N, C-alpha and C positions, 0 to 999 in steps of 0.2 A: 580600412576595407574589412568587410565581414568574412567569416569563415563559411565554408561549404561543409555541412554536417549531415551525416547519414545516421539516423537512429534505427537500430534493428531490434524488432520485438516480435515475439511469437503471437501476442494478443494485442489487438487495437480496436478502438471503437468501431462499430457499436457493441462489440463484445464487452461485457461489463468486467470490472475488476480493477484492483489497485495498480497493476502494471500498465494497463491500457490508459488509465487516467493520468498516471505519472508521465508516461511518454508524451501524451497529448499536451498536457499543461506545460511541461518543460520545453517542448518544441515550440509552443506558442510564444513563450517568453524569450527564447533564444532568437526566434524570428523577429520579434519586436526590438531586439538589440541590434538588428542590422545584419543578421546572418541568413544564409540560405539553408533551409532545412528540408531533408527528405526523410520519410519514414518507410522502412522496408518491413513488410509483415506478410501474413498469409491471406489467401482468399478465405472467405467465410464458409463457402460450401464444403461439404464433406469430400467430394471429388471434383476437381477442376483440371482443365487441360490447357488453359491459356492464362498468361499473366495479365494483370490489369494495372493501369496507371491513370491517376487523376489528381486533382487538386482539392484540398480541404483547408479553408481559412488561410490560404497562401502557402500551405505546406504541400509538397509533392508526395503523394502516396504511391508506393510500389507494392502491389499485392501479388505474391508468388503462388503459382498453382501447384497442385500435388494431391496426395491422399492425406486426409486429416483423420486422426483417431478421435472419434467424437467424444469419448469419455474424458480424454486428456486434453483435447483441443490442440494437439501438436501436429505440425506439418511434416510429412515425409516425402522427399523427392530426391532421387540420387543425382539429379542434375543441378540442384540448388547451388552447390559450391561453384560450378562453372558459370552459372548465371550471375552470381554475385561478383565473380572475378571480372566478367565482361562489363557489368554495371559500374564497378569501381573504376575500371580503366576508362570507360566512356565519360563518367561524371567528374573524375579527378577530385574526389573528396579530400578535404583537409583532415576531417575527423570521421572515424567510424565508432559509434557508441552502441554497444550491445546492452539491452535491458533485460533483466532477469536471466542471468548468464547460463543457468543450468537447463536451458531449453534449446532446441535445435537451431532456429534461425539466428539468434544472437551469438550462439557459440560458433556457428559456421561463419558468420560475418566477421567476427573478430579474428578468427583463425585465418581466413582468406586475406583479410586486411594486412596481416603481418607476414604471411609467407609468399604472397604474390610479388611479382616484380614489375614496376617498382612498388615498394611497400607504401602503405598509407602512413603518413607521418605521425598521426596521433590515433591510437587505438585504445579505447577505454571500455570497460565493462562495469555494469552496476549489478550488485547482488541485492535482491529484495527479501531474501529468505534465510532463516536459521536452519533450513533443511529438516524441520521437525515433521513435515508431512511424509507419509509412507513412501511415495514415489521418489521424492527428492532425497530422502535419507538412503533409499536403496541405490539410487544413481551415484551418490557421493561415496558410498561404501564400496560398490562394485567397481566404479570407474575412477577411483581416487587418483591413481597414477597417471592414466591417460589425461584426466582433467588437469592434473598438475603440469604435465608437459604442454598441453594446449593453452591453458590460461597463463602459463608462465611467460608467454609471449606478449601479453597485453602490457601497455605502458603504465596503466593505473587501473586498479579495481576500486570502485566506489562502493562502500557498504553504507546502508541507510541508517544503521545504528551500531553501537559497539558490540552488541550481541551478534549481529550479522558478521561483523569483522572477525570475531573470534572463530566463527565457522570457516570464513574465507581463508584464514591462515592455513588451513589444511591443504589448500590447492594453489595458493598464491603467496609469493614472498611478502612477508609482512611489511617490508619497506615500500612496497607498491600500493598498499591499501590506505585509502583515505575515507574518512567518514563524512558524508554529506547527507543530511536527512531528507526524508520525503517532504513534500511541500503541501500547502493548503491554500485555497483561494480565499484570502481574508476579506475580499469584497462580497463574494457570494455567501460565505459563512460569517455572519456578523451579529452582534448583540441587538442590532436594530431590526432584525427580522421579526415578523409577526407569526405567532404560533397558529397552527390549523387544527390541532387536536383538542377536541372539546371534552374535558374531563373535570369533574367536580372534586378537587383535591390535588395534592402534590403528585407529580409524575416522575418516576424513575425510568430512564430509557437505556436500552442497549441496542446496538446494531451489529449484525453479523450473520454469517451462515449458520444454520441450525445444525451444527455438527459438534461432536463430543469435545473437540479441542477448544471450542469457544467458551465452555464452562457455563452455558446458559441454564442448565439444569441446577447447577450450584446456586445461581442467582435466584431461580424460582424457589428453591428450598429455603432461601433467606426471608421470603415474603411473610410467612406466618409470624415470625418474630417481629418484623417491622410493623405489621398491622395491629399488633397488640397495643402499641403506643400511638400509632398514626393510622387509624382505621380507614381513612379515606384515600390512602395511598394506592396508586395504580402503577403497575409495572408494564411498560410498553416495549415490546420487542419487535424490531424490524428485520426481516430476512426470511429466507426459505431454506429448506434442507431436509435431509433424511430423518432428523430427530423431531420433526414437527409433531407427529402423532404421539411420540413419547412425552414430549413437553406438555401437550394438552392433557394427557392422562395423568401426568405428575401433578399438575395444578388441581385437577379434580380430586385426586387421591388426598391431597393436602387440604382440600376444602377451600381453596383460594381462587377458584376459576373466575369469580367476579372481580378480582383484583389484578388479573393477568390478561393482557390483550396482545395476541399475536397478530401483528398488522400485515404480515406477508412481505413479499418483495415490493419495493417502491421505486419509482423512476428517480434518477439522479436529481432532477429539478425539484422533487418533492422533499428531499432530505433537509435542506436548510430550514424550511418552515416547520417540519416535524421536530427537528432539534430545538427550535425556538420554543416549542411547546413544553419541553421538559424542565424540571427543576434541578435534576442531578443526572449525570451521564455515567454509566458503569461499563467497564470492559473487564469481564471476569475470566479472561482467557487462561487456559492452562499452559499454553505456549503462544508466543506472539513475536513476530519480527519487529513491528512497530505499532501498527494499527492506525490506518489512515482516518478511520472514524473518530479516533481519539483526538487527532489534530483538528478535525472539523468541529467537534464539540468544544474544544478549547477556543478556537476562533470565534465560536458562537457565544463565548463568554460564560460557559457553563462550568460549575465545579465538577471535577471528575474523580472517579474512584477506579483504580486499576490494580491488577495483581502484580506481585513482585516477580515478574518473568520477562525474559528477553528484552526487547526494545522498549517496553513500557517503562522500564527503569530509567531509560534515557529521557523519556518524555514527561513523566510525572515526577515532580520534586515534592516529596511528602511534606505536607503542611504549608507548601508555598503556592502551588497551583492545583493541588488535588490531594488525595489520600491513597496510600498504598496498603494493600492487605495481602495476606498469604493466599496462594491459589488453593482451590478446592476446600474452601472454608466458609460454609454458609453463615455461621455465627459471626465470623469476622466481618463478612460483607454486611450483615444485618446491623452490626454495631456501628460500622462506618456510615451507612446510610442514615441510621437514626441520629447519629451525631450531627450530620448536616441538616437533616429535616428539623432538628431542634435548635439550630443556631443560624439564624438568618444573616447575622454579621459575618460569620465564618464563610457561609455560602457566597456572599457578595465579594469578600476579599479574595477567595480562591478563584472565583469566576473572573474577576478583574485581572488578576495576575495571569490567569490562563490566556486571556485575550492578548495581554501585553507580550507574553512569551511567544504566542503564535505569530504575531506580527513581526517581532524582532528576530526570531530564529527560523520560523517555518514558512514564511510567505514565499510564494513562487518567485518573486523578484529576488529574494535573498538566495534561494536555492539555485536559480539560473545564473546569478552572478558568480557564485562559488564554482559552479560547473564550468562556466566560460573561462574563469581564471585558471582552472585546472588544465583545460585544453591548451591555453596559451603557454602555460608552464612546460607542458610536454613538447609542444611545438618548438619552443626555444631550445630545449634539450636535443631535439632530433634534427633540427635544420641547420 
């Protein structure tokens, strides 16, 4: 007999982002394993006065109303704890699982699940962040003790990488922390995909928000050194953000604008074929919890280059499925990219290993199985 599971998340599709995708993909797999899955999230409107309930691909969606801070995308409603308590009593969930725990809905859901009577037997939270962003760092610093008391009630906290686990220790007993990685759809992202980007010459690609922490200016600064030896190289960057104008100006200043293509934001269904178009994938982040795009590149069979920060260290094994470089080092990036462009055998070996590791360790089937086994372990302890 399957479990009745409630996933609580601040953000859900069609809102873009890693947490929304993670929640949907994990829920789909758990549903396919014979469980009943509900997703509790917020309405998409800035101000809403009624809750909404509907089905999506066999998953029951509960959207809560309230006031949403547009810049942060966080829902505020003083009645949310009472609504969740009534919903939990009505549905009698076996599991309540909060996604991205430092946001209101999952934090409230996991708290209500443990303090209500009768309590939910299995309450789990997932942390997706190293709290390097300004808001998350501020929340962790200001509310460390309240978070410790609140999150101390959860049965387990899942960290998506060891780097995330090191931060979670500040608010949760380390004996409760388990590392289960993010996942990737290894069918959608595959070496068999056909590329759609028409470029004459090798393509180096990066995907991410155009913000300082993603290190894309560092990557652009590496291009002049690369094109000295490989003059037909194109750097393709997918994403939008406040640094777009600055990145365009930087490319012009360096005289490499013809080698740099800013492709803007793309729809999720476009990403697999765009990744198939590249020869090398680079994640030059200054800080990174894991990097879902890195897993997608690996599943696509691409050799990857990443910086020695955060969860990238969990994902790239230097010389096995990619190359690690120091953050904020344009010359180091240039040397790593040139090394791959000049060695086809190395590219093929790293890409093949990347695909194998993606399937063996990061497929959603694997991640869902680990998560389900964790639920069962907690239920055995509490029942």
